[in-house]
N, C-alpha and C positions, 0 to 999 in steps of 0.2 A: 396734309400729304405733299400738295403742290410745293409747299415752301423748301418740306424737308426733302424732297426730289433737288428742288435749286440750290440747296446747301449740300448734297452730296455733290452733284455734277462740279458745285466751286471746288469742294475740298482735293475729288479727282485734278479738275486743272489746276491747281497748285502743285500737285505732287508733279504733276506730268512737266512742268516750268521752270521746277524748283532750279536752284545754283547753289553750289556751294561756293562759300565764302573764298576769296581770293587765295590761292598757296594750299586751300584743304583739300586732301585724297579723302574717300572713301575706303576705309580698312574694311571693315564686312558690319553687316547687318546684326543690330543687338537683337531684333526682335520685327516683326512685320512693318513696325511703324516707325523706328526708331535705328539709325545707323550710328557706327562708331568711325569716327573721322581723325587724321591724323591733321596735325601743324607743325614741322619742325621737330619730329619726334616724339612730338606730346600729342596726347587722346583725348578726345571730348566727344560728347554726344550732340545729334542732328535730326532736326525732323523735317522728312523730305515735303510731307503733306503740307509744315507751314512755313519751311523754308526758314527754319529757325534754328542757330545753333542756342542748343538749350543746356548746353553744359561746357565750359570754354576750352577750348583744348590743350591742358595743364598735368596733366597724370600722364603714370607712365603706364599704367594700365586700367584695364573696366571689366569687371567680369562680372558672373552671376554668382551669389553666396552658396555656401555650401547649409543653408536652413532656410524652411520655408518663410520666405520673408515677401509680400507681395509688394513688386513695384519697387523693388528696391536692386539696388547693384552696388558691387565692392569698388572702390577706386584706391589706388596705389601711388606714393610717390614717395621716394627714397627709401623702397622698403617698409614705409609703414601702409596699414590698412584704413580706412573709412569706410564709410556708407552714403549712397546717395537715392534721392525720389528718384526714378529712373524718366517719369516723364514731365518731372517738373525741374528738372535740374537741379535743384535744392541738395545742398550739402547738410545732410544730417550729422555724419562727424567725422571732421576733419580727419586726413590722415594721420594716426597719431598711434594705432597699436600696430604689436606683432599678428596678434592673431584676432579672428573675431568668428565665434562660434557660436550654434545653437546653445542656449542652457539648460537643456535636458529638460525636465519635469518642471521648472520653475516657471513663474508666469511668463505665458507665449509671447509678450512684447519687449521681452528680456531677452538681451544677446550674450554672452560670456565674451569678456576681450580679455588680452593678453596684452601687458607690456613689462618688459624687463624680467621674464619671468614670474610676474604676478600677475594675480587673476583679480576682473572687475566684473561688474555688473553695468549693461547700457541700455539703456529705456530706447527702443530704435524707433519708436512714434515720435520721439523729442529730439534723439541726439544727449541726452541727459544722462553723464556718468553718474548715476544711481550709487553704485558702491564704486569708491574710488579701488586702483590696484594695487592691493595690500595682503593678497591673500594667496596662499601657494595651493590652494584648494578651496571651491564652492561648491557643494553636491546637495542636493534634494535632502531633508529629511521628516521624516514621518511616513504613513501610510494612511494617514486618515482626511488626508486634505487639508492640512492647516499650514500657515502662511510661516512657515520657519523654511532655511536654509542651514546646512552646517556650514561653517566654514575653519579655516585649518590655517595656522603660522607654526611651521617648524611639526612640532608632534604634538602641538596643543592646541585644543578646539573651540570653538565658540559657536554663538547662532547669532544670526541678522532675520529680520523681518523681511522677505523677500516680494513685498509689496511697496515697503517705504524704503528700505536698504538700511535701516536703523539697526543699529549692533544691539540687539540685546540680552546678551550675554557675550562678555570680553572671551580671548583665547586666550585663556589660562587653563585649563583642564584637560586632563590625561581621556575623559570619559563623559559622555552626556547621554544619559538613557531618555528614552520617549517618554512621555507619561504615559501613554497607553488609548485605549478606543476610548476612554472615556473623558479624555483631554481635561485628567483632574490637574489642578494648579501646581503648579513647581516642577524643576528637573531635577532627577537624584542629579548629583554630578562627581567627578573623582579630581580631586586635585594632592599633589603629594602622596599618592598613593592612600588616601583616606578619603571617606564619602560624607556629601551634606546633600542640602537642596539650596537650587538658587530660585529665585521669581522670575520675570521675564525684565522686571525694572534692572536686572543686573548685579543685584545683590544675593546675598546668601543668608536667608534667613533661618537655616540649621546648618550653622558652620561646616566646615569639612574636618569632622575631627572621629568620625565614627569608620568602625573594620566593616560593617555593612549597615543599608539600609534598605529596608522595603516597605512598599506601600499596602496601608492595610485598609479595614471599612470605614467610608465617609471621606476617602481622601487623604485618611493620615498617616502618620509615619512610624515605623517601629525601627529604631536606630538600636545595634549592637556594639560595645566596648567593650575592650577588655573581659567578654562573656557575659556582661549585663546587660539587661534591655530599657533603653529609655523612650518614650512614649510622646509625640510631639503632634501639635495639629496644624493645621492646612496654613497658620497665621504664624507657626513655629513656636508656639506658644506650648510648655511641657504640660503632664497631664498625667493621671494615673489611671488606667483603665479600671473599668468596673469588674 
């Protein structure tokens, strides 16, 4: 207990005696223990408790993000946005984006980023650009907790794994149907006005040749073409129902 009291007194003393580096001025308090400082028109972060500049004054603005991100702040430089850890001053992502937003119902560690009107995903715990900014839209897909996200380029749709960022189904479909509550294998897709079934490996194991496809018992498929029905199992092999 005595040691803790001594540490607390020392920290209070440091805060009392804290002096800014030459030429710097305090702009405002970012929070109870961190101050935003200015030097030659550029902003950084300063800890009066430890009398230490934790982020060099190199940025045009420093603010709080528009999404829940404990301990993170946004930085801007030349009109571009990045992310930092507030208490360490570590730059998570350099200022490179036009927007940084919450990624909706996707993985909680991911943030939606926009650059040149294209969107991608960044892991805000590492700064790694998981999904490059090449899509027009990224949206949650499904209602059963699956790890997929719908991506869009122009009018065409695809799917990515929202944990790895891997593009499981390329953006070449007009429609991608959800497999349903049973999470059956394969996605019914529509291309050039015709339906087929694509697997997570990205290939069509039932080609887009059919006017209509419905999922039937045991996860198999009934495909309608020119008024005639053809049946396929989950591996895309044709069969004749009993």
